[in-house]
N, C-alpha and C positions, 0 to 999 in steps of 0.2 A: 504494500500500500504506500502510495506517495505521501510524503510528510505534509504536502500542501493540503491533503484531504483530511488531516487529523485536526480536530478542533483543539486549540491550545489549552482550553480549560477542561477538556474531556476527563482527564484523570481526577479532577476535583468533583465533577458532577455525575459521573457514571453510575454511582450507587446512591444518588440522592433522588428522592421522589419530589419532583418539582411542585406538584399541586399541594402536597402536604407542607413542604417548606414555605411556599408562598403564603399559605393560610396561617402558619405559625408566625411568620415575620410580620404579617398585618396585625395580628393580635398584639405582638410585642411592641410594634410602633405605637398603637393606640395606648398601650400600657405606659410607655415612656412619656407620652404627652400628658396623660393623666397624672403620672408621678410628678412631673414638673409643676403641675398645678397644685397637687396635694402637698408638696413641700414648699409652696410659696416661692417657686423659682430657684430652688436650691440646686445649682448646676453640679455641685460636688456629688450630691446624692444621685442625681440623674446619670452622671458620668460613671459612678460606681456600678449602677444598675446596667448601664450599657456594657461595661466590662464583664459583669456577670453573664450577660446574654452572649457576649462574644466567646467567652470561655465555654459556656454550655453548648453553643453551636459547634465549636471545634470538637468537643467530646461527642456530640451527636454525629458529626461527620466521621470521626474515628470508629465509632461503634457501627455505623452504617456500612463501613468497609470490612467489617469482620465477617468472614464466611460463617454460615450457620452451624457448620460442623464444630467449629471452635466454640461458638456460643453455647451449644448444647453440652460440650465437655466442661465448660466453666460453671455450669449451673450448680453442681454439687459443691465444688470448692468455694464459690462465692457465698453460698448459703452457710457453710461451716464457718468460714471466716467471720461472717456477719453474726452468727451465734456467739462465737468466741468474743467478739468485740462487745456485744450486748452484755455478756457476763462480766467483761472488764468494766463496763459502765457501772454495773451493779456493785462491784467491789471497789473500784478506784475512781469512779466518775466524779466530775466537779459538780458541786451543788450551786444552782442559781435559782433564786426565787422559790426555794423549797423543792425544786425538782432536780434530779440527778440524770441528765440526758447527754452530757458531753464528756468525751474522753480525750485527755491530753496525751498525745503521742510524741511529744518532744518538739517537733518542728511546727506543729499546728494542733488545733482542736478539731475533732470530728464528731458527728452525730450519727452513730451506727444505725439508728432506727430508720434513717432515710434510705440507707443501702437496702434494708429489708423490703422496702416497697417494690423493688425490682427483683431482689433475690428470692422472695417467697413465691411469686408466680412462676419464675424460671424453674425453681426446684420442683414445684408441684407439677408443672407441665412436663418436666423431664421424667418424673416418676410415672405419670399417666402414660406418656409415650412409651416408656420401657415396658409397661404392662398392658399395652393397648389390646393385644390379642386375647388376653385372659382376664379382663376387668371383672372384679367381684366386689362385694360389699366391703370386704376387708381392705381393699385398695383405697376406697374412699375414706375409711377410718384412718389408715396410715397417712393419707394426704392431709386429713384434718389435723392429725398430730403434728405434721410438718408445719402447718399453719399456726397452731395454738402455741407451740414452744416460743417463738419470738414474740407473739402477742402478749403472753404472760410476762415475759421479761420487760417488755415496753410498758405494760400497765404498772409495773413496780416503780417506774421512774418518778412520778407517774406522767404519762403522756397519752391521754385518752383519744385525742384527735388523730394522732399517727396510728395508734392501735386500731381504731375504727377503719381507717383507710386500708390498712393491711388486711383486716378481716374481710373487707369488701373485695380486695384484689384476689384473695384466696377463694372466697365464695364464688366469684366469677369463674375461676378455673374449675371448681367442682361442678358448677352448673353446666358449663360448656363441655365438660367431660362426660355429661350424661347422667348426672345425679337425679334419681327419681323424684318426681313431683310429690309423691307421698312422703318421702323422707324429708323434703324441703318443708312441706306443710307441718310435718311432725316436729321438725326442729323449731319452726316458728312458734308452734304451740308450747313446746318445752321452754323456749326462750321467754315467752310471755309469762309462763308459770314461775320462772325463776327470777322475775323482776324484783320481788321482795328481797331475795337473797342478794342480788346484785346491788340493790339500793343500800343494804346494810354494809356492803364492802366498799362503797364509794366514799371518796374523801369529802370533807365538808364543803369545799369550794365547788366540787362537782355537783353535789346535791343542790347547792345554791343556784347553779346555772340552770338546772332543770326547773326549779321553782320560779326562777326569774322568767323563764320562757312562758310559763302559765300566766304570770302577772308581773311584768317588769316594773310597774308603778309601785309595787310593794317596797322596793328599795331603789327609788328613782335616782338617787345620788350615789348609789353604791353599785351593787351587782347588776341592777337594771339600766344603768346609765348608758352603756354601750348600745344596747338594743334600742332604747328610746331615741337616742340621738341619730342612729343610723336609719331608723324608719322615718324619722322626720326629714332627713336629707333626701332619702329616696322619694318620698311623697311630694316634697316641695319642688322637685324637678319638673313635675307636670308632663306635658306632651313633648315640648321642644327643649326643655331644660333652661337654665339661667345663663348658659354660655360658658365657654372655657375660661377658667380662672375667676368666675363670678359667683361661685357657690359660697353661700354665707356660713353654712354649718362647718365647712372645712376651714375657711379662711378666718373665721372668728374663733377658731379652736374649740368649738363645741364637740366636734367629732373626734373620738379617740382612735389611735392606731390607723390613722387615715392613709398612710402610705403602705400598709401591710395588709392586715386581715380585713379592714373596712374600706379598702380603696374603691370597691364597687359602689359604695355610697357616694363617694366623691364624683365618680363618673356619672351616676344616675342623676345627681343634683344638677350637674352642668350640662348634660346632654339629653335628659328626659327619657321618655318611653321610646322615642325614635332612635336615640343613640343606643339604648339598651337592646332594642330589636336588632340593630346592625351588629352589635358586639356578639349577641347570641347567635346570629347567623354565621359569623366568622368561626365561633366555637363549633357550630353545627357542621361546618365544612371540615374542620379537623376531625371531629368524631366520625362523620360519614366516611371520610377517606380511611380512617383506621378500621372501621367495620368492613369496608370493601377489601382491605388487605387481609383481614382475618378470614373472610369468606373464601378468598382466593388462595389462602395458604395451602401448601402442598402436603403438609404432614400434621399429625396430631399435635406435636410439640409446638410448631409455629402457629397453628390455629389457636391453641389455648393461650399462648403468650400474647399474641396480637389482640385477641379478644379481651383478655384481662387488662392489658395496658390501656386500651381504648375505653373500656367501661369504667376503669378506675379514674381516668381523666375526666369522664363525665361526672363521676361521684364527687371529685374535687369541686367542680363548678357548682353542682347542685347543693352541696353542703355549705360552701362559702356564701352563695347568693341566698340560700335559705336562712343562714345565720344573720346576714345583713338585713333582710326584710322581716325578720322576727318570727319565722315559722319553725326554726330549728335553734337549739341552744348554742351559745357561743363556745366553740371548741378549738379555736385557734388554727383553722385550716385556711391557708392562703388561696387567693384566686390564681389559678395556674397561668403562667406566662405573663402575669399582670402585676401581682403584688411585688413589692420590693423584697429582695433577698436572693442570695446566691445558691444556697443548698437546695431549695425546692426547684429552682430553675434548672440546675444541673441534673437533678433526679428526673425531672419531667422530660428534658431533651435527651437524656440517656435512653429513656423509654421510647421516644420517637426515633432515635437512632436504631433501636432494635426493630421497630416497625419497618423502617426503610430497608434494613438488611433483609428482613423477611420478604419484602416486596421485590427487591432487586437481586436477590439470590434464590430464585424459585427452583431449587434443586432438591431432590430427595435426600433425606438425611440417613446416614448409616447409624443404627442404634448402637449405643455404647453401654 
Protein backbone atom coordinates (compact mmCIF):
# COMPACT_ATOMS: atom_id res chain seq x y z
CA UNK A 1 0.00 0.00 0.00
CA UNK A 2 1.29 3.43 -0.91
CA UNK A 3 2.12 5.69 2.01
CA UNK A 4 0.07 8.43 0.37
CA UNK A 5 -3.06 6.31 0.89
CA UNK A 6 -2.50 5.97 4.64
CA UNK A 7 -4.28 8.53 6.78
CA UNK A 8 -1.69 10.20 9.06
CA UNK A 9 -3.88 9.85 12.15
CA UNK A 10 -5.15 6.37 11.39
CA UNK A 11 -3.07 4.77 14.14
CA UNK A 12 -4.77 7.06 16.68
CA UNK A 13 -8.34 6.52 15.52
CA UNK A 14 -8.51 2.96 14.20
CA UNK A 15 -9.84 1.53 17.49
CA UNK A 16 -11.97 4.56 18.42
CA UNK A 17 -15.75 4.52 17.95
CA UNK A 18 -16.28 7.99 16.48
CA UNK A 19 -20.01 8.21 17.31
CA UNK A 20 -19.43 7.30 20.96
CA UNK A 21 -16.41 9.63 21.22
CA UNK A 22 -18.29 12.58 19.73
CA UNK A 23 -21.23 12.08 22.11
CA UNK A 24 -18.85 11.91 25.09
CA UNK A 25 -16.97 15.04 24.01
CA UNK A 26 -20.21 17.01 23.62
CA UNK A 27 -21.29 16.12 27.17
CA UNK A 28 -17.83 17.07 28.45
CA UNK A 29 -17.92 20.42 26.64
CA UNK A 30 -21.29 21.31 28.18
CA UNK A 31 -19.93 20.16 31.55
CA UNK A 32 -16.91 22.48 31.29
CA UNK A 33 -19.12 25.46 30.41
CA UNK A 34 -21.39 24.69 33.37
CA UNK A 35 -18.40 24.25 35.67
CA UNK A 36 -17.09 27.69 34.65
CA UNK A 37 -20.40 29.19 35.70
CA UNK A 38 -20.70 27.08 38.87
CA UNK A 39 -17.24 28.21 40.05
CA UNK A 40 -17.90 31.89 39.24
CA UNK A 41 -15.38 31.89 36.41
CA UNK A 42 -12.60 30.09 38.29
CA UNK A 43 -10.25 29.31 35.39
CA UNK A 44 -7.94 27.27 37.62
CA UNK A 45 -10.74 24.85 38.51
CA UNK A 46 -11.88 24.61 34.90
CA UNK A 47 -8.29 24.03 33.73
CA UNK A 48 -7.86 21.26 36.30
CA UNK A 49 -11.02 19.61 35.04
CA UNK A 50 -9.83 19.93 31.44
CA UNK A 51 -6.61 18.18 32.47
CA UNK A 52 -8.66 15.45 34.20
CA UNK A 53 -10.60 14.99 30.98
CA UNK A 54 -7.46 14.86 28.85
CA UNK A 55 -5.88 12.22 31.11
CA UNK A 56 -9.10 10.19 31.09
CA UNK A 57 -9.32 10.39 27.29
CA UNK A 58 -5.75 9.11 26.97
CA UNK A 59 -6.60 6.20 29.29
CA UNK A 60 -9.72 5.51 27.22
CA UNK A 61 -7.61 5.44 24.05
CA UNK A 62 -5.07 3.08 25.62
CA UNK A 63 -7.77 0.68 26.82
CA UNK A 64 -9.55 0.81 23.46
CA UNK A 65 -6.34 -0.47 21.85
CA UNK A 66 -6.04 -3.48 24.19
CA UNK A 67 -7.11 -6.68 22.40
CA UNK A 68 -9.99 -8.42 24.15
CA UNK A 69 -7.96 -11.57 24.79
CA UNK A 70 -5.69 -9.60 27.11
CA UNK A 71 -8.63 -7.84 28.74
CA UNK A 72 -10.23 -11.17 29.58
CA UNK A 73 -6.99 -12.47 31.06
CA UNK A 74 -6.69 -9.34 33.21
CA UNK A 75 -10.17 -9.74 34.77
CA UNK A 76 -9.10 -12.05 37.59
CA UNK A 77 -5.81 -10.26 38.47
CA UNK A 78 -7.52 -6.84 38.52
CA UNK A 79 -10.27 -8.16 40.80
CA UNK A 80 -7.78 -9.78 43.20
CA UNK A 81 -5.64 -6.64 43.34
CA UNK A 82 -8.78 -4.59 43.98
CA UNK A 83 -9.80 -6.82 46.91
CA UNK A 84 -6.28 -6.61 48.40
CA UNK A 85 -6.37 -2.81 48.12
CA UNK A 86 -9.81 -2.68 49.77
CA UNK A 87 -8.49 -4.79 52.66
CA UNK A 88 -5.56 -2.36 52.81
CA UNK A 89 -8.00 0.52 53.13
CA UNK A 90 -9.77 -1.29 55.99
CA UNK A 91 -6.47 -1.79 57.82
CA UNK A 92 -4.38 1.24 56.90
CA UNK A 93 -6.64 3.71 55.07
CA UNK A 94 -6.72 7.42 55.82
CA UNK A 95 -9.75 8.74 57.67
CA UNK A 96 -11.42 11.86 56.27
CA UNK A 97 -14.75 13.19 57.58
CA UNK A 98 -15.34 9.97 59.47
CA UNK A 99 -14.84 7.72 56.43
CA UNK A 100 -11.87 5.49 55.61
CA UNK A 101 -11.82 5.40 51.78
CA UNK A 102 -8.33 6.39 50.66
CA UNK A 103 -5.08 4.44 50.69
CA UNK A 104 -1.72 6.19 50.70
CA UNK A 105 0.73 4.21 48.53
CA UNK A 106 3.65 6.60 48.92
CA UNK A 107 3.63 8.53 45.66
CA UNK A 108 -0.09 9.29 45.78
CA UNK A 109 -3.44 8.43 47.36
CA UNK A 110 -5.84 6.07 45.63
CA UNK A 111 -9.49 5.14 46.15
CA UNK A 112 -9.65 1.38 45.44
CA UNK A 113 -13.46 1.33 45.48
CA UNK A 114 -13.42 3.20 42.15
CA UNK A 115 -11.40 0.37 40.58
CA UNK A 116 -14.06 -2.14 41.64
CA UNK A 117 -16.71 -0.40 39.51
CA UNK A 118 -14.87 -1.90 36.53
CA UNK A 119 -13.23 -4.93 38.16
CA UNK A 120 -16.47 -6.46 39.46
CA UNK A 121 -18.38 -6.65 36.14
CA UNK A 122 -15.19 -7.82 34.37
CA UNK A 123 -14.68 -10.60 36.90
CA UNK A 124 -18.33 -11.70 36.90
CA UNK A 125 -18.45 -11.66 33.09
CA UNK A 126 -15.24 -13.70 32.98
CA UNK A 127 -16.77 -16.27 35.37
CA UNK A 128 -20.01 -16.58 33.38
CA UNK A 129 -18.12 -16.85 30.10
CA UNK A 130 -15.96 -19.61 31.57
CA UNK A 131 -19.08 -21.60 32.60
CA UNK A 132 -21.32 -20.57 29.68
CA UNK A 133 -21.89 -24.13 28.45
CA UNK A 134 -22.99 -25.50 31.84
CA UNK A 135 -24.63 -22.58 33.67
CA UNK A 136 -26.46 -23.69 36.81
CA UNK A 137 -27.91 -22.02 39.88
CA UNK A 138 -24.67 -22.49 41.79
CA UNK A 139 -22.85 -20.40 39.18
CA UNK A 140 -25.18 -17.48 39.90
CA UNK A 141 -24.53 -17.97 43.62
CA UNK A 142 -20.76 -17.91 43.07
CA UNK A 143 -21.10 -14.78 40.92
CA UNK A 144 -23.15 -13.15 43.67
CA UNK A 145 -20.36 -13.92 46.15
CA UNK A 146 -17.89 -12.29 43.75
CA UNK A 147 -20.12 -9.21 43.89
CA UNK A 148 -20.81 -9.15 47.62
CA UNK A 149 -17.19 -9.43 48.82
CA UNK A 150 -16.08 -5.97 47.61
CA UNK A 151 -19.48 -4.46 48.43
CA UNK A 152 -19.18 -5.50 52.09
CA UNK A 153 -15.65 -4.09 52.28
CA UNK A 154 -16.81 -0.79 50.77
CA UNK A 155 -19.80 -0.55 53.12
CA UNK A 156 -17.35 -0.74 56.03
CA UNK A 157 -15.62 2.46 54.89
CA UNK A 158 -18.54 3.57 54.81
CA UNK A 159 -19.36 4.53 51.20
CA UNK A 160 -23.00 3.74 50.47
CA UNK A 161 -23.07 5.52 47.09
CA UNK A 162 -20.18 3.56 45.59
CA UNK A 163 -21.44 0.30 47.11
CA UNK A 164 -24.86 0.81 45.49
CA UNK A 165 -23.30 1.50 42.08
CA UNK A 166 -21.22 -1.68 42.30
CA UNK A 167 -24.29 -3.66 43.35
CA UNK A 168 -26.11 -2.36 40.27
CA UNK A 169 -23.15 -3.13 37.97
CA UNK A 170 -23.05 -6.69 39.28
CA UNK A 171 -26.82 -7.12 39.12
CA UNK A 172 -26.80 -6.11 35.47
CA UNK A 173 -24.29 -8.88 34.76
CA UNK A 174 -26.47 -11.41 36.59
CA UNK A 175 -29.55 -10.24 34.71
CA UNK A 176 -27.90 -10.27 31.28
CA UNK A 177 -26.43 -13.71 32.03
CA UNK A 178 -29.97 -15.08 32.23
CA UNK A 179 -30.91 -14.96 35.91
CA UNK A 180 -34.49 -16.19 36.24
CA UNK A 181 -37.22 -13.61 36.80
CA UNK A 182 -38.58 -15.79 39.60
CA UNK A 183 -35.26 -15.49 41.41
CA UNK A 184 -35.11 -11.74 40.77
CA UNK A 185 -38.61 -11.24 42.18
CA UNK A 186 -37.72 -13.50 45.12
CA UNK A 187 -34.63 -11.41 45.83
CA UNK A 188 -36.68 -8.20 45.68
CA UNK A 189 -39.19 -9.63 48.15
CA UNK A 190 -36.38 -10.83 50.42
CA UNK A 191 -34.73 -7.42 50.15
CA UNK A 192 -37.95 -5.68 51.11
CA UNK A 193 -38.34 -8.05 54.06
CA UNK A 194 -34.80 -7.34 55.26
CA UNK A 195 -35.26 -3.55 55.27
CA UNK A 196 -35.71 -3.42 59.08
CA UNK A 197 -32.42 -5.28 59.52
CA UNK A 198 -30.66 -3.02 57.01
CA UNK A 199 -32.09 0.01 58.77
CA UNK A 200 -30.62 -1.12 62.08
CA UNK A 201 -27.19 -1.54 60.41
CA UNK A 202 -27.17 1.91 58.80
CA UNK A 203 -25.12 4.76 60.22
CA UNK A 204 -26.91 7.69 61.79
CA UNK A 205 -26.15 10.08 58.92
CA UNK A 206 -27.44 7.51 56.41
CA UNK A 207 -30.74 7.17 58.29
CA UNK A 208 -31.00 10.94 58.36
CA UNK A 209 -30.63 11.08 54.57
CA UNK A 210 -33.55 8.70 54.14
CA UNK A 211 -35.75 10.65 56.56
CA UNK A 212 -34.74 13.88 54.83
CA UNK A 213 -35.95 12.44 51.52
CA UNK A 214 -39.41 11.95 53.04
CA UNK A 215 -39.56 15.47 54.52
CA UNK A 216 -36.55 17.75 53.85
CA UNK A 217 -38.23 20.65 55.68
CA UNK A 218 -37.90 18.76 58.95
CA UNK A 219 -34.28 19.91 59.08
CA UNK A 220 -34.26 22.70 56.50
CA UNK A 221 -30.94 24.19 57.62
CA UNK A 222 -29.24 20.86 58.22
CA UNK A 223 -29.73 17.52 56.50
CA UNK A 224 -32.52 18.83 54.27
CA UNK A 225 -30.64 21.91 53.08
CA UNK A 226 -29.03 20.29 50.01
CA UNK A 227 -32.29 18.85 48.75
CA UNK A 228 -34.33 22.02 49.31
CA UNK A 229 -31.85 24.33 47.60
CA UNK A 230 -31.29 22.02 44.62
CA UNK A 231 -35.02 21.61 43.96
CA UNK A 232 -35.46 25.39 44.16
CA UNK A 233 -32.67 25.82 41.60
CA UNK A 234 -34.13 23.22 39.23
CA UNK A 235 -37.65 24.64 39.49
CA UNK A 236 -36.61 28.27 39.08
CA UNK A 237 -35.03 27.52 35.71
CA UNK A 238 -38.44 27.23 34.09
CA UNK A 239 -38.68 26.48 30.38
CA UNK A 240 -35.72 28.41 28.97
CA UNK A 241 -33.61 28.99 32.08
CA UNK A 242 -32.10 32.22 33.42
CA UNK A 243 -29.12 32.18 31.08
CA UNK A 244 -25.51 31.13 31.41
CA UNK A 245 -23.90 32.55 34.59
CA UNK A 246 -27.22 34.14 35.61
CA UNK A 247 -28.42 31.51 38.08
CA UNK A 248 -29.15 33.02 41.49
CA UNK A 249 -29.05 29.87 43.64
CA UNK A 250 -25.50 29.08 42.54
CA UNK A 251 -24.04 32.58 42.36
CA UNK A 252 -25.53 33.73 45.65
CA UNK A 253 -24.03 30.59 47.26
CA UNK A 254 -27.32 29.03 48.34
CA UNK A 255 -26.55 25.85 46.42
CA UNK A 256 -24.01 23.50 48.10
CA UNK A 257 -21.54 21.23 46.24
CA UNK A 258 -22.45 23.16 43.09
CA UNK A 259 -19.43 22.01 41.08
CA UNK A 260 -19.63 18.33 42.02
CA UNK A 261 -22.71 16.39 43.11
CA UNK A 262 -25.22 19.21 42.48
CA UNK A 263 -23.87 20.65 39.24
CA UNK A 264 -27.04 19.50 37.45
CA UNK A 265 -28.98 22.01 39.56
CA UNK A 266 -26.73 24.80 38.25
CA UNK A 267 -27.31 23.66 34.67
CA UNK A 268 -31.07 23.35 35.19
CA UNK A 269 -31.39 26.83 36.64
CA UNK A 270 -29.43 28.43 33.80
CA UNK A 271 -30.77 26.43 30.83
CA UNK A 272 -34.20 25.25 32.00
CA UNK A 273 -36.24 22.38 30.62
CA UNK A 274 -34.97 22.97 27.08
CA UNK A 275 -31.35 22.66 28.19
CA UNK A 276 -32.13 19.61 30.32
CA UNK A 277 -33.81 17.93 27.37
CA UNK A 278 -30.78 18.51 25.14
CA UNK A 279 -28.39 17.23 27.83
CA UNK A 280 -30.51 14.12 28.37
CA UNK A 281 -30.53 13.60 24.61
CA UNK A 282 -26.71 13.62 24.59
CA UNK A 283 -26.69 11.10 27.43
CA UNK A 284 -29.24 9.01 25.53
CA UNK A 285 -26.92 8.93 22.51
CA UNK A 286 -24.09 7.59 24.70
CA UNK A 287 -26.35 4.98 26.31
CA UNK A 288 -27.89 3.98 22.99
CA UNK A 289 -24.49 3.46 21.39
CA UNK A 290 -23.36 1.39 24.37
CA UNK A 291 -26.42 -0.84 24.11
CA UNK A 292 -25.84 -1.31 20.38
CA UNK A 293 -22.27 -2.41 21.13
CA UNK A 294 -23.57 -4.83 23.76
CA UNK A 295 -26.16 -6.33 21.40
CA UNK A 296 -23.57 -6.78 18.64
CA UNK A 297 -20.90 -8.24 20.94
CA UNK A 298 -19.56 -11.54 19.67
CA UNK A 299 -19.10 -13.41 22.98
CA UNK A 300 -20.76 -13.90 26.34
CA UNK A 301 -17.91 -12.05 28.05
CA UNK A 302 -18.06 -8.96 25.85
CA UNK A 303 -21.87 -8.84 25.87
CA UNK A 304 -22.04 -8.93 29.67
CA UNK A 305 -19.26 -6.37 30.14
CA UNK A 306 -20.66 -3.95 27.54
CA UNK A 307 -24.19 -4.25 28.92
CA UNK A 308 -23.09 -3.74 32.53
CA UNK A 309 -20.90 -0.71 31.74
CA UNK A 310 -23.67 0.96 29.73
CA UNK A 311 -26.45 0.30 32.24
CA UNK A 312 -24.23 1.39 35.15
CA UNK A 313 -23.60 4.66 33.28
CA UNK A 314 -27.40 5.07 33.06
CA UNK A 315 -27.63 4.36 36.80
CA UNK A 316 -25.11 7.13 37.55
CA UNK A 317 -27.25 9.60 35.63
CA UNK A 318 -30.54 8.44 37.15
CA UNK A 319 -29.25 8.47 40.75
CA UNK A 320 -27.57 11.88 40.47
CA UNK A 321 -30.50 13.62 38.79
CA UNK A 322 -32.97 11.87 41.11
CA UNK A 323 -30.93 13.11 44.07
CA UNK A 324 -30.86 16.69 42.72
CA UNK A 325 -34.62 16.87 42.05
CA UNK A 326 -35.45 15.30 45.42
CA UNK A 327 -36.87 11.89 44.49
CA UNK A 328 -33.82 9.98 45.80
CA UNK A 329 -31.72 10.46 48.95
CA UNK A 330 -28.40 12.32 48.80
CA UNK A 331 -25.76 9.61 48.34
CA UNK A 332 -22.81 11.49 46.85
CA UNK A 333 -22.94 10.18 43.28
CA UNK A 334 -21.48 12.57 40.65
CA UNK A 335 -23.11 13.34 37.31
CA UNK A 336 -20.94 11.35 34.86
CA UNK A 337 -18.68 13.30 32.46
CA UNK A 338 -20.08 16.49 34.02
CA UNK A 339 -19.22 16.85 37.71
CA UNK A 340 -15.82 18.15 38.78
CA UNK A 341 -13.39 15.40 39.74
CA UNK A 342 -10.71 13.22 38.24
CA UNK A 343 -11.30 9.80 39.76
CA UNK A 344 -14.85 9.29 38.49
CA UNK A 345 -13.89 10.76 35.11
CA UNK A 346 -11.06 8.25 34.69
CA UNK A 347 -13.25 5.35 35.82
CA UNK A 348 -16.03 6.31 33.42
CA UNK A 349 -13.77 6.74 30.39
CA UNK A 350 -11.89 3.56 31.21
CA UNK A 351 -15.26 1.84 30.89
CA UNK A 352 -15.91 3.54 27.56
CA UNK A 353 -12.47 2.42 26.42
CA UNK A 354 -13.55 -1.14 27.10
CA UNK A 355 -16.73 -0.53 25.08
CA UNK A 356 -14.66 0.72 22.16
CA UNK A 357 -12.35 -2.26 22.38
CA UNK A 358 -15.37 -4.57 22.25
CA UNK A 359 -16.74 -2.71 19.22
CA UNK A 360 -13.46 -2.41 17.32
CA UNK A 361 -12.02 -5.88 18.11
CA UNK A 362 -15.03 -8.06 17.15
CA UNK A 363 -13.14 -11.35 17.27
CA UNK A 364 -13.98 -14.59 19.03
CA UNK A 365 -12.21 -14.99 22.34
CA UNK A 366 -10.34 -18.08 23.39
CA UNK A 367 -11.56 -19.15 26.84
CA UNK A 368 -8.87 -19.07 29.51
